[in-house]
Backbone as numpy.savetxt, mean C-alpha at the origin, in Angstrom:
# Nx Ny Nz CAx CAy CAz Cx Cy Cz
-3.97 10.34 -26.93 -3.29 10.70 -25.69 -4.29 11.29 -24.69
-5.31 12.00 -25.21 -6.32 12.57 -24.30 -7.10 11.48 -23.58
-7.42 10.41 -24.29 -8.15 9.30 -23.68 -7.31 8.66 -22.57
-6.02 8.48 -22.83 -5.12 7.91 -21.82 -5.09 8.80 -20.58
-5.04 10.10 -20.78 -5.03 11.02 -19.64 -6.33 10.96 -18.87
-7.45 10.87 -19.56 -8.76 10.81 -18.90 -8.89 9.51 -18.11
-8.54 8.39 -18.72 -8.62 7.10 -18.05 -7.69 7.06 -16.84
-6.45 7.55 -17.02 -5.51 7.52 -15.90 -5.97 8.46 -14.78
-6.63 9.54 -15.14 -7.15 10.46 -14.13 -8.26 9.81 -13.31
-9.17 9.10 -13.97 -10.26 8.42 -13.27 -9.70 7.30 -12.38
-8.80 6.50 -12.92 -8.20 5.42 -12.14 -7.41 5.99 -10.96
-6.67 7.04 -11.22 -5.90 7.67 -10.15 -6.81 8.17 -9.03
-7.94 8.76 -9.40 -8.90 9.22 -8.40 -9.43 8.08 -7.55
-9.73 6.95 -8.19 -10.21 5.78 -7.44 -9.14 5.24 -6.51
-7.92 5.16 -7.00 -6.82 4.65 -6.17 -6.58 5.59 -4.99
-6.67 6.88 -5.22 -6.50 7.84 -4.13 -7.59 7.64 -3.08
-8.83 7.46 -3.52 -9.93 7.26 -2.56 -9.75 5.97 -1.76
-9.38 4.88 -2.44 -9.14 3.62 -1.73 -7.96 3.76 -0.78
-6.90 4.43 -1.22 -5.74 4.65 -0.36 -6.09 5.47 0.87
-6.88 6.51 0.67 -7.32 7.33 1.80 -8.19 6.52 2.77
-9.09 5.72 2.20 -9.95 4.87 3.05 -9.11 3.88 3.84
-8.11 3.29 3.20 -7.23 2.36 3.89 -6.46 3.05 5.01
-6.00 4.27 4.75 -5.27 5.01 5.77 -6.17 5.37 6.95
-7.40 5.76 6.67 -8.35 6.08 7.76 -8.65 4.82 8.57
-8.92 3.71 7.87 -9.18 2.45 8.58 -7.99 2.04 9.43
-6.79 2.20 8.91 -5.59 1.87 9.67 -5.45 2.79 10.88
-5.74 4.07 10.72 -5.67 5.00 11.84 -6.66 4.66 12.93
-7.88 4.33 12.53 -8.90 3.94 13.51 -8.50 2.64 14.20
-7.97 1.70 13.43 -7.52 0.43 14.00 -6.42 0.66 15.03
-5.47 1.52 14.68 -4.37 1.81 15.61 -4.90 2.48 16.88
-5.81 3.42 16.72 -6.40 4.10 17.88 -7.14 3.10 18.78
-7.92 2.21 18.18 -8.62 1.19 18.96 -7.64 0.27 19.68
-6.54 -0.06 19.03 -5.53 -0.90 19.67 -4.93 -0.21 20.88
-4.67 1.08 20.76 -4.12 1.84 21.89 -5.12 1.85 23.04
-6.39 2.09 22.73 -7.43 2.13 23.78 -7.57 0.76 24.43
-7.61 -0.31 23.64 -7.74 -1.66 24.20 -6.52 -2.03 25.04
-5.35 -1.61 24.62 -4.14 -1.88 25.40 -4.20 -1.15 26.74
-4.64 0.10 26.71 -4.78 0.87 27.96 -5.79 0.20 28.90
-6.93 -0.20 28.35 -7.94 -0.88 29.16 -7.38 -2.17 29.74
-6.65 -2.91 28.93 -6.08 -4.17 29.38 -5.08 -3.96 30.51
-4.23 -2.95 30.40 -3.25 -2.65 31.44 -3.95 -2.26 32.73
-4.96 -1.41 32.63 -5.70 -0.99 33.82 -6.40 -2.18 34.46
-7.04 -3.02 33.66 -7.75 -4.18 34.21 -6.78 -5.18 34.84
-5.60 -5.30 34.24 -4.61 -6.21 34.82 -4.15 -5.68 36.18
-3.99 -4.37 36.27 -3.58 -3.76 37.54 -4.66 -3.81 38.60
-5.91 -3.62 38.20 -7.01 -3.56 39.15 -7.55 -4.95 39.49
-7.80 -5.78 38.46 -8.44 -7.07 38.67 -7.48 -8.27 38.57
-6.25 -8.00 38.17 -5.29 -9.10 38.03 -5.47 -9.93 36.77
-6.32 -9.49 35.88 -6.56 -10.21 34.63 -6.73 -9.20 33.49
-6.13 -9.51 32.36 -6.22 -8.61 31.21 -7.63 -8.63 30.62
-7.95 -7.59 29.88 -9.27 -7.43 29.27 -9.56 -8.53 28.26
-8.67 -8.71 27.33 -8.81 -9.74 26.30 -7.44 -9.98 25.68
-7.39 -10.80 24.70 -6.13 -11.15 24.06 -5.65 -9.98 23.20
-5.04 -9.01 23.83 -4.58 -7.80 23.14 -3.42 -8.12 22.19
-2.64 -9.15 22.49 -1.52 -9.52 21.62 -2.05 -9.95 20.25
-3.08 -10.77 20.23 -3.67 -11.19 18.96 -4.26 -9.99 18.22
-4.95 -9.13 18.94 -5.49 -7.93 18.31 -4.38 -7.05 17.76
-3.26 -6.98 18.47 -2.11 -6.21 18.00 -1.54 -6.75 16.71
-1.46 -8.06 16.61 -0.96 -8.68 15.36 -1.89 -8.36 14.19
-3.17 -8.46 14.44 -4.14 -8.13 13.38 -4.03 -6.65 13.01
-3.91 -5.80 14.02 -3.81 -4.37 13.78 -2.57 -4.03 12.96
-1.46 -4.70 13.19 -0.24 -4.42 12.44 -0.39 -4.80 10.97
-1.15 -5.85 10.71 -1.43 -6.21 9.31 -2.23 -5.09 8.66
-3.26 -4.63 9.34 -4.11 -3.56 8.80 -3.27 -2.29 8.58
-2.54 -1.89 9.61 -1.75 -0.65 9.52 -0.66 -0.78 8.46
0.03 -1.90 8.43 1.15 -2.05 7.50 0.75 -2.13 6.04
-0.32 -2.85 5.75 -0.64 -3.09 4.35 -1.67 -2.12 3.78
-2.60 -1.66 4.59 -3.61 -0.74 4.04 -3.10 0.69 3.92
-1.93 0.98 4.47 -1.37 2.33 4.32 -0.24 2.39 3.30
0.11 1.28 2.69 1.25 1.26 1.76 1.05 2.18 0.56
-0.12 2.14 -0.08 -0.37 2.99 -1.25 -0.40 4.46 -0.85
-1.04 4.75 0.27 -1.11 6.12 0.77 0.29 6.66 1.06
1.11 5.84 1.70 2.47 6.24 2.05 3.29 6.49 0.80
3.17 5.63 -0.20 3.90 5.80 -1.45 3.47 7.08 -2.16
2.17 7.32 -2.21 1.65 8.50 -2.90 2.18 9.79 -2.29
2.39 9.78 -0.98 2.88 10.98 -0.30 4.40 11.00 -0.16
5.09 10.09 -0.86 6.54 10.09 -0.88 7.18 9.74 0.45
6.54 8.92 1.25 7.06 8.58 2.58 7.66 7.18 2.66
7.71 6.46 1.53 8.37 5.16 1.53 9.88 5.37 1.51
10.59 4.39 2.03 12.05 4.44 1.98 12.47 4.29 0.53
13.35 5.17 0.10 13.80 5.09 -1.28 15.25 5.55 -1.35
15.99 4.94 -2.23 17.40 5.28 -2.40 17.54 5.86 -3.80
17.55 7.17 -3.87 17.55 7.85 -5.16 18.87 8.53 -5.52
19.89 8.37 -4.70 21.10 9.16 -4.94 21.75 8.83 -6.27
21.63 7.60 -6.78 22.19 7.26 -8.09 21.32 7.84 -9.19
20.02 7.61 -9.09 19.08 8.07 -10.12 19.09 9.59 -10.23
19.19 10.28 -9.09 19.16 11.74 -9.11 20.38 12.35 -9.78
21.48 11.63 -9.87 22.70 12.16 -10.49 22.72 11.97 -12.01
21.76 11.23 -12.53 21.74 10.95 -13.96 20.97 12.03 -14.71
21.14 12.03 -16.03 20.43 13.01 -16.86 18.93 12.69 -16.89
18.12 13.65 -17.33 16.66 13.53 -17.33 16.12 12.25 -17.92
16.36 11.99 -19.21 15.77 10.79 -19.83 16.30 9.49 -19.23
17.59 9.43 -18.94 18.16 8.22 -18.36 17.64 8.01 -16.95
17.54 9.08 -16.19 17.00 9.01 -14.83 15.56 8.51 -14.86
14.77 9.03 -15.77 13.36 8.64 -15.89 13.25 7.16 -16.26
14.06 6.72 -17.20 14.02 5.31 -17.61 14.40 4.38 -16.47
15.42 4.78 -15.72 15.85 3.96 -14.59 14.78 3.93 -13.50
14.12 5.05 -13.25 13.02 5.06 -12.28 11.88 4.15 -12.73
11.53 4.23 -14.01 10.46 3.37 -14.54 10.85 1.90 -14.41
12.08 1.58 -14.75 12.56 0.20 -14.63 12.49 -0.27 -13.18
12.90 0.56 -12.25 12.84 0.22 -10.83 11.41 0.03 -10.36
10.51 0.93 -10.77 9.10 0.81 -10.39 8.48 -0.46 -10.96
8.85 -0.79 -12.20 8.34 -2.04 -12.79 8.83 -3.26 -12.02
10.08 -3.22 -11.57 10.62 -4.31 -10.76 9.85 -4.47 -9.46
9.50 -3.36 -8.83 8.73 -3.41 -7.59 7.33 -3.95 -7.88
6.73 -3.54 -9.00 5.40 -4.05 -9.36 5.44 -5.57 -9.51
6.45 -6.08 -10.19 6.56 -7.54 -10.37 6.72 -8.23 -9.02
7.61 -7.71 -8.17 7.83 -8.32 -6.85 6.55 -8.29 -6.02
5.85 -7.17 -6.01 4.62 -7.06 -5.23 3.52 -7.96 -5.79
3.49 -8.13 -7.12 2.49 -9.01 -7.73 2.73 -10.46 -7.32
3.99 -10.87 -7.26 4.31 -12.23 -6.84 3.89 -12.43 -5.38
4.24 -11.47 -4.51 3.87 -11.58 -3.10 2.35 -11.54 -2.95
1.69 -10.68 -3.73 0.23 -10.58 -3.66 -0.42 -11.91 -4.05
0.06 -12.51 -5.12 -0.51 -13.79 -5.56 -0.32 -14.87 -4.50
0.87 -14.93 -3.91 1.14 -15.92 -2.88 0.29 -15.70 -1.63
0.15 -14.46 -1.23 -0.64 -14.18 -0.03 -2.13 -14.42 -0.29
-2.57 -14.17 -1.51 -3.97 -14.45 -1.86 -4.23 -15.96 -1.81
-3.31 -16.74 -2.38 -3.46 -18.20 -2.35 -3.48 -18.71 -0.91
-2.64 -18.14 -0.07 -2.60 -18.57 1.33 -3.90 -18.23 2.05
-4.46 -17.05 1.76 -5.73 -16.66 2.38 -6.87 -17.57 1.91
-6.87 -17.91 0.64 -7.89 -18.82 0.11 -7.74 -20.20 0.75
-6.51 -20.66 0.90 -6.25 -21.94 1.56 -6.79 -21.91 3.00
-6.51 -20.81 3.71 -6.99 -20.68 5.09 -8.52 -20.70 5.14
-9.15 -20.11 4.13 -10.61 -20.10 4.09 -11.13 -21.52 3.82
-10.53 -22.20 2.85 -10.99 -23.55 2.50 -10.77 -24.53 3.64
-9.68 -24.38 4.39 -9.35 -25.29 5.48 -9.94 -24.84 6.81
-10.66 -23.71 6.79 -11.29 -23.16 7.98 -10.28 -22.96 9.13
-9.14 -22.36 8.78 -8.11 -22.08 9.78 -8.64 -20.97 10.69
-8.44 -21.15 12.00 -8.99 -20.22 12.98 -7.88 -19.67 13.86
-8.14 -18.52 14.46 -7.20 -17.93 15.40 -7.06 -18.82 16.63
-5.85 -18.94 17.13 -5.62 -19.71 18.36 -5.53 -18.72 19.51
-6.67 -18.24 19.94 -6.73 -17.25 21.02 -8.13 -17.30 21.63
-8.42 -16.30 22.43 -9.76 -16.20 23.01 -10.82 -16.04 21.92
-10.40 -15.52 20.80 -11.33 -15.28 19.70 -11.35 -16.50 18.80
-12.50 -17.02 18.55 -12.62 -18.16 17.64 -13.07 -17.63 16.28
-12.13 -16.93 15.64 -12.43 -16.31 14.35 -11.62 -16.97 13.24
-12.15 -16.98 12.02 -11.34 -17.48 10.90 -10.21 -16.48 10.60
-9.10 -17.00 10.12 -7.95 -16.13 9.85 -7.99 -15.49 8.46
-8.73 -16.08 7.54 -8.66 -15.61 6.16 -9.06 -14.15 5.97
-10.04 -13.59 6.70 -10.33 -12.17 6.45 -9.14 -11.27 6.76
-8.39 -11.62 7.79 -7.22 -10.82 8.14 -6.08 -11.06 7.16
-5.97 -12.29 6.68 -4.94 -12.61 5.69 -5.26 -11.98 4.34
-6.53 -11.77 4.06 -6.92 -11.15 2.79 -6.57 -9.67 2.75
-6.32 -9.06 3.89 -5.90 -7.65 3.93 -4.58 -7.47 3.20
-3.71 -8.47 3.27 -2.38 -8.36 2.65 -2.50 -8.22 1.13
-3.17 -9.13 0.41 -3.26 -8.93 -1.04 -4.07 -7.69 -1.43
-5.05 -7.31 -0.61 -5.80 -6.08 -0.91 -4.87 -4.87 -0.81
-4.10 -4.80 0.25 -3.15 -3.70 0.41 -2.10 -3.68 -0.68
-1.62 -4.86 -1.06 -0.62 -4.93 -2.13 -1.23 -4.56 -3.48
-2.48 -4.90 -3.72 -3.14 -4.50 -4.96 -3.25 -2.98 -5.04
-3.58 -2.35 -3.90 -3.64 -0.88 -3.88 -2.25 -0.29 -4.11
-1.22 -0.91 -3.55 0.15 -0.44 -3.76 0.56 -0.58 -5.22
0.23 -1.71 -5.83 0.55 -1.92 -7.25 -0.15 -0.88 -8.11
-1.42 -0.60 -7.81 -2.15 0.42 -8.57 -1.45 1.78 -8.44
-1.00 2.12 -7.24 -0.30 3.39 -7.03 1.03 3.40 -7.78
1.73 2.28 -7.79 2.99 2.18 -8.54 2.75 2.36 -10.03
1.67 1.75 -10.55 1.35 1.90 -11.97 1.00 3.35 -12.31
0.33 4.02 -11.40 0.04 5.45 -11.61 1.33 6.24 -11.67
2.29 5.91 -10.82 3.57 6.61 -10.86 4.32 6.31 -12.15
4.23 5.07 -12.63 4.89 4.72 -13.89 4.27 5.52 -15.03
2.95 5.58 -15.09 2.27 6.37 -16.13 2.68 7.83 -16.01
2.78 8.35 -14.80 3.22 9.73 -14.60 4.63 9.96 -15.11
5.52 9.01 -14.85 6.90 9.12 -15.36 6.92 9.11 -16.88
6.13 8.22 -17.48 6.07 8.14 -18.94 5.50 9.43 -19.52
4.41 9.92 -18.89 3.80 11.18 -19.37 4.75 12.34 -19.22
5.50 12.38 -18.14 6.44 13.50 -17.96 7.52 13.45 -19.04
7.87 12.25 -19.50 8.82 12.12 -20.60 8.25 12.67 -21.89
6.97 12.35 -22.16 6.32 12.88 -23.36 6.16 14.39 -23.26
5.79 14.87 -22.08 5.62 16.31 -21.89 6.94 17.04 -22.10
8.04 16.45 -21.63 9.36 17.07 -21.81 9.72 17.11 -23.28
9.40 16.04 -24.02 9.68 16.03 -25.46 8.83 17.09 -26.17
7.55 17.20 -25.77 6.67 18.20 -26.39 7.17 19.60 -26.11
7.63 19.87 -24.89 8.16 21.20 -24.55 9.41 21.49 -25.37
10.25 20.46 -25.56 11.44 20.65 -26.38 11.08 20.96 -27.82
10.07 20.27 -28.36 9.62 20.53 -29.73 9.02 21.94 -29.83
8.24 22.35 -28.80 7.66 23.68 -28.81 8.73 24.75 -28.81
9.78 24.54 -28.03 10.87 25.49 -27.96 11.57 25.59 -29.31
11.80 24.46 -29.96 12.45 24.45 -31.28 11.56 25.12 -32.32
10.25 24.87 -32.23 9.33 25.45 -33.20 9.27 26.98 -33.06
9.41 27.50 -31.85 9.36 28.94 -31.63 10.62 29.64 -32.12
11.73 28.91 -32.24 12.99 29.54 -32.65 13.03 29.77 -34.10
């Protein structure tokens, strides 16, 4: 059990660092988008022409913000969740239902991650490019989706391990209490 705790602690630390890096990158991306939008509005007002294709940059920014912050958001308990049924159940049953739900989300995210990865690889092989002022390949931006989902899955697995460990810890505390009596 000590080895499992050590390994999960190291993995958890890595996932936290990647999640934090994703959140910082998303924040910087959002800030740059705001600045570029402001510049574009001013240039449109002054020169009658926008700075650049801010709409395309906005779409790319939303991919970065949406997917690279998913693990960070989950870790801080900011994802939408409906817990009113699970919270009314007893400890062990509630824990099992939470684990089952988290496993379901892991499976769904893994399927979406695999599909989005295949699509990004297809875009790379077919040399699909942005249809805008920017003549850039689309696959680097499409690859953000499976990367973000992989980070989310890792965070979900950490939560599952935490739920399982809390079940073992609760059993150990119960045994300790019985042993002291």
